C-alpha positions in Angstrom: -32.7 21.7 -57.8 -35.6 19.3 -58.1 -36.2 18.1 -61.6 -39.7 19.0 -62.9 -41.4 16.4 -65.1 -44.0 17.2 -67.7 -46.5 15.1 -69.7 -48.5 15.8 -72.9 -52.2 16.1 -72.2 -54.2 14.9 -75.2 -57.3 16.5 -74.0 -55.9 20.0 -73.8 -53.2 19.4 -76.4 -50.7 21.0 -74.0 -47.7 20.0 -71.9 -48.7 20.0 -68.3 -46.7 19.6 -65.1 -46.7 16.1 -63.8 -48.1 16.0 -60.2 -47.7 12.7 -58.3 -50.2 12.1 -55.5 -49.2 11.3 -52.0 -50.9 7.9 -52.2 -48.7 7.0 -55.2 -45.6 8.2 -53.5 -46.4 6.1 -50.4 -47.0 3.0 -52.6 -43.8 3.5 -54.5 -41.8 3.9 -51.2 -43.5 0.8 -49.8 -42.8 -1.2 -53.0 -39.1 -0.2 -52.9 -38.8 -1.2 -49.2 -40.5 -4.5 -49.9 -38.2 -5.2 -52.8 -35.2 -4.4 -50.7 -36.3 -6.6 -47.9 -37.0 -9.6 -50.2 -33.6 -9.1 -51.9 -31.9 -8.9 -48.5 -33.6 -12.1 -47.4 -32.6 -13.9 -50.6 -29.0 -12.7 -50.2 -28.8 -13.8 -46.6 -30.3 -17.2 -47.3 -27.8 -17.7 -50.0 -25.0 -16.5 -47.8 -26.0 -18.7 -44.9 -26.3 -21.7 -47.2 -23.1 -21.4 -49.0 -20.9 -19.1 -47.0 -19.6 -19.7 -43.4 -19.3 -17.1 -40.8 -15.9 -16.8 -39.0 -17.4 -18.6 -36.0 -18.9 -21.4 -38.2 -15.5 -21.8 -39.9 -13.9 -22.3 -36.5 -16.5 -24.8 -35.5 -16.3 -26.6 -38.8 -12.5 -26.8 -38.4 -12.9 -28.2 -34.8 -15.4 -30.8 -36.1 -12.9 -31.9 -38.8 -10.2 -32.2 -36.2 -12.5 -34.2 -34.0 -13.3 -36.5 -36.9 -9.6 -37.0 -37.6 -8.8 -37.7 -33.9 -11.8 -40.1 -33.7 -10.6 -42.0 -36.7 -7.1 -42.2 -35.2 -8.6 -43.3 -31.9 -10.7 -45.9 -33.6 -7.6 -47.2 -35.4 -5.7 -47.5 -32.1 -8.7 -49.2 -30.5 -8.9 -51.7 -33.4 -5.2 -52.4 -33.0 -5.6 -52.9 -29.3 -8.5 -55.2 -29.9 -6.4 -57.2 -32.3 -3.6 -57.6 -29.7 -6.3 -58.5 -27.1 -7.8 -61.2 -29.4 -4.3 -62.7 -29.9 -3.7 -62.8 -26.1 -7.1 -64.4 -25.6 -6.4 -67.0 -28.3 -3.1 -67.9 -26.7 -4.8 -68.0 -23.3 -7.6 -70.3 -24.3 -5.9 -72.4 -27.0 -2.4 -72.8 -25.6 -1.8 -71.9 -22.0 -5.1 -73.3 -20.6 -4.9 -76.4 -22.8 -1.4 -77.1 -21.5 -2.5 -76.8 -17.9 -5.9 -78.5 -18.5 -8.0 -75.5 -17.5 -11.3 -74.7 -19.0 -11.3 -71.8 -21.5 -12.9 -68.5 -20.5 -16.1 -67.7 -22.6 -15.9 -64.5 -24.6 -19.1 -63.2 -23.0 -17.3 -63.3 -19.6 -14.2 -61.5 -21.0 -16.3 -58.7 -22.6 -18.9 -58.5 -19.7 -21.6 -58.8 -22.4 -22.1 -60.3 -25.9 -19.4 -59.3 -28.3 -20.2 -56.3 -30.6 -20.8 -57.3 -34.2 -19.1 -55.7 -37.3 -22.4 -54.2 -38.3 -22.8 -52.4 -35.0 -19.2 -51.0 -35.4 -20.1 -49.7 -38.9 -23.2 -48.0 -37.5 -21.0 -45.7 -35.4 -20.1 -43.7 -38.6 -23.7 -42.6 -39.0 -24.3 -41.4 -35.4 -24.1 -37.9 -34.0 -21.3 -36.8 -31.7 -23.1 -37.7 -28.5 -23.9 -41.2 -29.8 -20.4 -41.7 -31.0 -19.0 -40.7 -27.6 -21.4 -43.1 -25.8 -20.6 -45.9 -28.3 -16.8 -45.3 -27.9 -17.1 -45.3 -24.2 -18.8 -48.7 -24.4 -16.1 -50.1 -26.6 -13.4 -48.8 -24.2 -15.3 -50.3 -21.2 -15.4 -53.7 -23.0 -11.7 -53.5 -23.6 -11.1 -52.7 -20.0 -13.2 -55.7 -19.0 -11.2 -57.9 -21.3 -7.9 -56.6 -19.9 -9.1 -57.2 -16.3 -10.3 -60.8 -17.1 -7.0 -61.5 -18.9 -5.0 -60.2 -15.9 -6.9 -62.6 -13.6 -6.4 -65.4 -16.1 -2.7 -64.9 -16.1 -2.7 -64.9 -12.3 -4.6 -68.2 -12.4 -2.2 -69.7 -15.0 0.7 -68.6 -12.8 -0.8 -70.6 -10.0 -1.4 -73.5 -12.3 2.3 -73.4 -13.3 3.4 -73.5 -9.7 0.9 -76.3 -9.0 2.1 -78.2 -12.1 5.7 -77.8 -11.0 4.8 -79.1 -7.6 2.8 -82.0 -9.2 5.7 -82.9 -11.5 8.1 -83.0 -8.5 5.6 -85.2 -6.6 4.8 -87.8 -9.2 7.1 -90.9 -8.8 9.7 -90.5 -11.5 13.0 -92.3 -10.6 14.0 -95.8 -9.5 13.9 -96.5 -5.8 17.4 -98.0 -5.8 20.5 -97.1 -7.7 20.3 -99.2 -10.9 22.4 -97.6 -13.7 23.2 -100.9 -15.4 19.5 -102.1 -15.1 20.7 -105.4 -13.6 18.8 -105.1 -10.4 15.2 -105.7 -11.7 14.4 -109.3 -10.5 10.7 -109.4 -11.2 8.1 -107.2 -13.0 4.5 -106.2 -12.6 1.8 -108.7 -13.3 1.2 -112.4 -12.8 4.3 -114.1 -11.7 5.3 -117.5 -10.0 5.0 -117.1 -6.2 8.5 -118.1 -4.7 6.9 -119.9 -1.8 3.6 -121.4 -3.1 5.0 -121.9 -6.7 1.6 -120.8 -8.2 0.8 -118.0 -10.5 -0.1 -114.9 -8.4 -0.5 -111.3 -9.2 2.6 -109.3 -8.4 1.7 -105.7 -7.8 5.1 -104.1 -8.2 8.7 -104.4 -9.2 11.4 -106.3 -7.3 14.8 -104.7 -7.2 17.5 -107.2 -6.0 20.3 -105.5 -4.1 22.6 -106.2 -1.3 21.2 -105.7 2.2 21.8 -102.2 3.3 21.5 -100.6 -0.1 19.8 -97.2 0.2 16.2 -96.9 -0.9 15.1 -93.5 -2.2 11.7 -91.8 -2.3 10.8 -91.5 -6.0 8.9 -88.2 -5.6 8.1 -85.5 -3.1 5.5 -86.4 -0.5 4.6 -87.2 3.1 5.2 -90.5 4.9 1.8 -92.0 5.3 3.0 -95.3 6.8 6.3 -96.5 8.3 5.5 -100.0 9.7 7.6 -102.7 11.3 6.3 -106.2 10.4 7.5 -109.8 10.1 4.9 -110.7 7.5 3.7 -109.4 4.1 5.8 -106.4 3.0 7.9 -106.6 6.2 9.3 -103.3 7.3 7.8 -101.0 4.7 7.2 -97.3 4.0 4.3 -95.7 2.1 4.7 -92.2 0.7 1.7 -90.2 -0.2 2.7 -87.9 -3.1 -0.7 -86.2 -3.4 -2.6 -85.9 -6.7 -3.8 -89.5 -6.1 -0.3 -91.0 -6.2 1.3 -93.2 -3.5 4.4 -95.4 -3.5 5.4 -98.4 -1.3 8.8 -99.6 -0.4 8.9 -103.1 1.2 11.1 -105.6 3.0 13.5 -103.0 4.4 16.1 -104.0 6.9 15.7 -100.6 8.6 13.7 -97.5 8.0 15.0 -93.9 8.2 11.7 -92.0 8.2 8.7 -91.6 10.5 5.0 -91.2 9.8 4.0 -87.6 8.9 7.6 -86.7 7.8 8.0 -84.7 4.6 10.4 -86.1 2.0 11.8 -84.9 -1.3 12.5 -87.0 -4.4 15.9 -88.7 -3.8 15.7 -88.7 0.0 16.7 -92.0 1.6 13.6 -93.6 3.3 15.3 -96.8 4.4 17.7 -99.6 3.4 17.2 -102.9 1.4 16.5 -106.0 3.5 14.6 -109.3 3.5 11.9 -108.8 6.1 8.4 -110.2 5.8 7.4 -112.6 3.1 10.7 -112.5 1.2 13.2 -115.0 -0.2 16.2 -112.7 -0.4 17.4 -109.1 0.0 15.4 -106.9 -2.3 13.1 -103.8 -2.5 9.6 -104.4 -3.5 8.3 -101.2 -5.1 4.7 -100.3 -5.9 3.0 -97.3 -7.4 -0.8 -96.7 -7.0 -3.0 -94.0 -8.6 -6.3 -93.3 -6.9 -6.0 -96.6 -5.0 -5.2 -98.8 -8.0 -1.8 -100.3 -8.4 -0.1 -99.5 -11.7 3.0 -100.7 -13.4 5.9 -98.7 -11.8 8.1 -99.2 -14.9 6.2 -96.3 -16.6 7.3 -93.9 -13.9 11.1 -94.0 -14.5 11.2 -91.2 -17.1 13.5 -89.0 -15.1 16.6 -91.2 -15.0 16.4 -93.4 -18.1 17.3 -92.8 -21.8 14.8 -94.1 -24.4 17.2 -97.1 -25.0 17.4 -97.9 -21.3 13.6 -97.6 -21.0 13.1 -100.1 -23.8 15.5 -102.5 -22.2 13.9 -102.1 -18.8 10.5 -102.9 -20.4 11.8 -106.2 -21.7 13.3 -107.2 -18.4 10.2 -106.3 -16.4 7.9 -108.2 -18.7 9.8 -111.4 -18.5 7.7 -114.1 -16.8 10.2 -115.0 -14.0 9.6 -115.8 -10.4 9.0 -112.9 -7.9 11.0 -112.4 -4.7 7.9 -112.1 -2.5 
C-alpha cells in the first residue's frame, strides 16, 4: 500500500494531503539518474586507474616478463661484447704486432662509429619498438665485429704460414760443417788482399776446408745462378731465398745444382774448391739483403749456442788476410 503523506497548511490550519506535481516527479527522477551516472563514472575512473582488468593483468605480467628477458639479454650481450673486446685487443695488440700487420680500426670492425655509454643508457627510456630497433642494431654491430674478427684470424693464419716460410728461407746456418768453429779464415769487412797485399773490402766470410767438403744451402730458395768461371768467385752458386735475401757460395770445385732448381736449407749445392781468384781451398760465403751485402756472421742463429756465437764474432772480426 502506497504511503500517503500529509503536511500542515498554515493558511487553513489543517492537515492536508501532500500532492507532488508531475514536473517535480520528473525532476527528482532526472536528478537521481544524473547522480547515479556521475557516481558510476567516478567509480569506473577510480577502478580503471587503480584496478587492473584480468586482461590488463595478463598484459602487465607479459610486459614484466619481457623486461626481465630483455635485462637478461642485455646482460648476455654485454658479456659477449666484453669477450669481443678482449679478442680485438689480442688481435690488434699481440697477433698483428707479432706479424707486423696493421691493426684494424674499430669503425671497420663495427661497420659504424662505436656506440657510446650514454646511448646505451638511453635504451632504458625508450618504448618497446624503439628498444627492439636499438637491440637489433647492437646485435648487428656484434655480428659485424665477429665477421671482421673471423676474416682477421684467416689473415693471421696466412701470415703465420708466410712467416714460417720466411723463417725457413732466411739464411740461418753455416754453409760448411764447422762445429769446432775452426774453419773461419777471414771475416766481413776490410781485409788484406792475398794477391795485391792491399786493404780491400771483403764482402763475406771465408771458410777454409779440404777440397771436396760439402757446401750447404743456408736457407730455402731457388738457384738463381750456377756459373762456371776461372776468375772472381770461380765456380759459384747464388740462391735467391725471397724476401730480399740472397746467398752466394764461391770457389767450388764442382756444383751439384742447376739454375731454377728449388733447394731446402741443408741441401748440398756443391763442394769446396779453389777456383777463380783464390789462394787455397775454401768457401767464400756472402749474404745480401735487398742488393746490399751484410755480415753473414749474424745469420748463424740456428746452429750456434750463445757462447759459440760470441766466439765466432771474435774470430770473424780479426783483421787477418782473406783467401780471395
